[in-house]
C-alpha positions, 0 to 999 in steps of 0.5 A, spaced: 109 569 284 105 572 288 098 570 291 093 574 293 087 572 298 080 576 298 073 575 301 074 575 308 070 578 313 065 579 318 058 573 318 054 571 323 053 564 325 050 560 320 052 564 314 056 564 308 063 566 305 067 565 299 074 566 299 078 567 293 086 566 291 089 568 284 097 566 284 100 571 279 108 572 276 112 567 272 107 561 273 108 555 268 103 550 272 100 549 279 100 543 282 097 543 289 093 549 292 091 549 300 087 553 304 090 553 312 088 558 318 090 560 324 086 563 330 089 567 335 095 564 339 094 556 335 098 554 330 097 554 322 092 548 321 090 546 314 083 546 312 082 543 305 087 542 298 086 541 291 091 538 287 092 538 279 087 533 277 082 535 282 082 531 288 081 534 294 081 533 301 078 537 309 080 537 314 075 533 318 071 539 322 070 543 316 067 537 312 060 537 308 061 545 310 066 547 306 068 546 298 075 547 295 075 548 287 080 552 282 080 554 276 086 552 272 086 558 267 086 563 273 091 560 277 085 561 282 083 557 288 076 558 292 073 556 299 066 556 299 064 556 307 057 554 308 054 554 316 060 558 318 061 557 326 064 561 331 070 556 332 072 558 323 074 565 326 081 565 324 086 569 318 085 564 312 091 563 308 091 560 301 098 556 299 101 553 291 106 549 289 108 552 283 113 550 277 116 556 274 120 553 268 125 550 273 124 543 278 123 542 284 117 546 285 116 552 289 111 553 294 108 561 296 103 563 300 098 569 300 098 574 305 092 572 309 084 575 310 081 575 316 075 571 317 070 572 324 065 569 325 060 572 330 054 575 332 
């Protein structure tokens, strides 16, 4: 299983970006899909998560600005980021818990996509 993230780039403060992450390979189903981010010199932190039933949760710092969604049929998760701030600058990683036909679920990571918020 591979996760391919895309959509990062340079954006001005107050702008928007939409990240995408597609899972491919031998996938029976995907439980949770998540976005993490890691700023230079800092630890990797959870930004948002969505589970199979559609429930979501967000880090306090991004609530009301970011929206996570998924297309289960396409094994894809999205992160719509609005009102971006310089402190949102980081490498964003997608993550998924995948059922590949045998238990337990396995966790996979994407390669990361860089988001830079700067004027």
